[in-house]
Steps between C-alpha positions, in 0.01 A plus 500: 500500500793303364310176554205608291629428151656169586187401686267580214734314262492198732115530523473480117742208479328308778160565356613373163642180660181444709280562193694237313496252789143548644314674225304821489345458846841567660535851347297696760693341787830540326454867414342606832740315733801581284409870526432463869842342556659780306330770706585329824867488397504862382346604838740291697807644335359850533452448876842340560724715273481834713626308802819372335712787633345490846560261790460128467198511735309742281582298191377178661172669596445619140605160361239344728234730364594368146471146622158584640401621150612163363297316767194707404547370149496141625183577693339659190599189305318274751189712498485523122547121463241416767235763411532499113648158405359521146664831432821425695589127466754414771793381294516768235438768766792375713729469203412856401552649838823312578634508145510875518570562872794265541715629218425857604598408859837376380537815291426715807862460608606678188227777544621566857871547422 
């Protein structure tokens, strides 16, 4: 849950930047994929954290589950862009997802200490 507040703050910041850069039509994509990236990262940390004091093999399995969550986010991005291109324009949607997920991914090392 430590990634929730920074993720939501990043979502607001990315949504503001995308609104300024692309206009109002970027807001649904920015908000929904920013929140999705935040939830993915919260779930990934929650799955990985209990395995820190266990063996390396068990930690790697849980880390792989977290990476599977992230891959699911990429698939959801592709589906949203292909099925609803008017609601989820490709560039703002990608910037929203990656603009929140990547900083949280780098912060994950601090969360898992």
